[in-house]
N, C-alpha and C positions, 0 to 999 in steps of 0.2 A: 419624682413617682413615674411618668409615662414614661420613662428613661428606664427604668426596673422593670414595669410592667413586659416592653416590646425585648431587652434581653431576656426576659422568663420564657416568651411565647418562641424566641427563635431558637432555645437551650430545648425548647418542647417540641420544636419539630423536627429538629436531628436526631431528639431521641427515635423520634416515630418511623425518621428514613431508617436508623439503624436496624430498630428492631424489625423492619420490614425487608430490610436487605440480608440474600444469605452469602455464607462465605463460600468459596471457590469450592472450597475442601465439602461442604453439603452440596452441591453440586454435583460433584462429582463423583459422592458416593451412590446421590442419586438415579444420576446417570445410569453407573455400574449395575447398581440392584434392580433398575427395568430392564437394563438390556443381558444380565442373567435370565431374570424370570420369563421375557420371550424364548430368550435361546434353548432355554431347559423345555418351554410348551413347542415350538416349534422342531426340535431333537425328537423328546416323543414321540407329536405324531408324525415323522420320516421313520422312527427305526419301527412302528407298530405298521406299518402300511411295506415297508419291505421284511418283515417278519412275517407279515401275511402272506405276501406274492411265494417267500419258499417253499412255507407251509402247504401250500395247493401244489406245488412243483414237488415237494418230496413224500408229501401224503401218496398210498395209493386204495382206490376206493373203496377197501374195507375199512382204511382206517390205519394199514401195518406204513412202518417206513419204509422206507427204500434208500439203499445208495445212490447217490448220483453221478451213476455213469450208466455208457447207453448201451451196455453189455446186461444186465442187468435188466433194465428197461426192457429189450428186444424179446428176450428169455420168460418177459414174463406172459406175453402175451402169442405165444405157441398158434393159439386157435384158432387169431385171428388171419396171421400166413397162411395156415391151411382150409379158413375157409374159403381165401382169395383164388388159393390155388385149386378149389373145388370149382371153384362157376369163371374160371379161364377161359374154356372152350365158350367158341362163337356159334351160333346156334347154324347148321347147313340148312341152306336156302338152296332148292330146284326150284325155275321160273321156265317158263315160255315149253310147258307139256300141252298135250292137246289128249283128249282120251273121245272116245265111242261112247257112250253111255246107252244100256237096253234100257235102263228099271230103275227104282228109287224103293226099298222098302225100309216097312220101320219096327219090322221084325227078321231077327236072321234064318227062321225055317223057311216064312216066304218065299227069302232071296235062295236058299236052298235050290226049293222048288222050281223056281225061275232060272236057274244056271242047271238045272234036268231039263228042263222043258229044251231049250237050248242048244243042251248037248245031243239030242235027239235028232238035230237038226243039223249037225255035223257045224257049228257055234261057239266058239270059245266065248268063254264066259268070265270073268273074277268078281267077287264079291269084296266089296271094298269096306269096312269098317268104321267110317268116323263122325264124331260127334254124335255117337248113339242112334246114326240111320246107316242103313246097307244099303252100300251102289254095288249097281250090278252093272261092270262095262265090259267092253269086247277088246279093246286095244288101245295103246297109248300109244304117240309120235309127238315128234320135236316137231314138223309140220302138219303144220294148220290143213292145207290144202291136201296133203294123202288123208288126214282126218277123213273129209269130206267126201274126199273118191271111195273110202270105207262104206260110208254110209248112206251112200249112193249103188253099193254094188249090192249091200244088206238089205235095201229098199226091191230090189228085182227079185231078192227070194221071199216076198211078204214080210218080213222084220222091221219095226219101226225103230229107229235110232236118232240121235244130234250128235253131235261135238260139243264140247263145254270144253273150257278151261281149266287145267289143274296147276294147282301147283303144289311143293312139299316145302315142308317145315322139320327140322328133324332138332329136337331142344336136349343137348348132349352134353349140359350143364353136369348130370349124373355122371358121368363117362369120366376114367382118368386116363393119364396120358395117352396108356399105351391102345387101349381102347381105342378115342378117339383119334388119335393115326389109323388103325386099322378100318374105323369106319370113312376116315374122306378117301382113304385109296379103292374099299368097295367103290365108293359113289361115283371115282375117277373111271374106274374099269367099267361101271356101270353106265354112264354118259358115252364112254367108247362104243360099247356094245349097240350101243342105240344109233348112235350114229353110221354103226357097217348094218346094222337091217336098215335104217333108213336109204343105205347108197349100196349097200348089196347085198339085203333079203337075208344075210346070217351071220353069228358071231362066232369067236374064239372061243370052243364051249374049253376049249385048253389053259386057256387066262383064266377063266374061271376056278379051272382045279385047281393051279396053281394057287389061285387066289384061297382057295380054302385053306389047300395043305399047309401054307406058310401061315396062318394067323389062328388057328387052329389048337384052340389049347394055351391061345396070350392071356384068358378070364372065361371064368365062368360065362358071361355074358355070352364074351366072344365066341366060346366052345359051343355055346346052344345055338346063336344065331347063326354057324358056320353049319352046325346040323340040320338046321331048318332049309339052308340053302342047299346043302346038298342034295336034301330029302328032292327040291325042286325041280335040280338039274339034272334027276335021273328019266325025267318027263321031256329030255332033251330027243327030240326025234319023232318022237310022239304029238307032241302041241305046238304051234309054230313058236318060231321064236320070238317075237315080240310078245308071246303071251308069258313066254318064261319069263321075262327078264317084267313084265307086269307083274307078276305074283314075288320077284325077287325086289322091288321095289315095296311094293307092297308089306313084306313082309320085314323090310330094314325100317319100317317106320312103325311099326307095329310092335313088334322087337324095343326100339328103343320108349316107344310112350307106356309100355304096358309095366 
């Protein structure tokens, strides 16, 4: 009886082991199923990411599709290229200048009165409007010592003045290429003429006449500027060369800034 019970127990254990043991076919099915499941998820995520990046590159700002070629992309932004060209000009900076200042006024009318008063004493004066103030200058120099010598000369005829450091910065961002080149050549000629006045006492009026004739008509802006300079140059011989150059550079700054 005991042996029979043991046999029954052994048989039950074997049946239990058999029911819990999976066949190789079952294990293979489970592996394939789960691998395909996770592969599908991973593939879906990857495809979504790739599609998202392609959408960002293909769509324009207004949501319209563009062909993926460089020519169409360049043609879509002509205004950007134009904007870069319009701001390509570097400012023109003139430093190392010294002016002899006679006065400073808040009203243009008062500055004109002061200029007329100095004219009665045969003293040249130039009104320079900058930052809503009206400077009354006598002359401009490259050499500070020469400016100080002029202050001493004016003091001998009871005219108070002092030397002031001066610089000019021309914002040329609104000029086109031809206008910018004309202004550059004008500044070069002005510096050359200033050096001539400092060393020889006079500049070449012929060079200025040549510049006016060559540049007149380049553009409405340059044409207007050459007309203003022509009016100043007509004073050649009536006022000092230094005063003429002073008036010229003042006119250039105010024409560009206006």
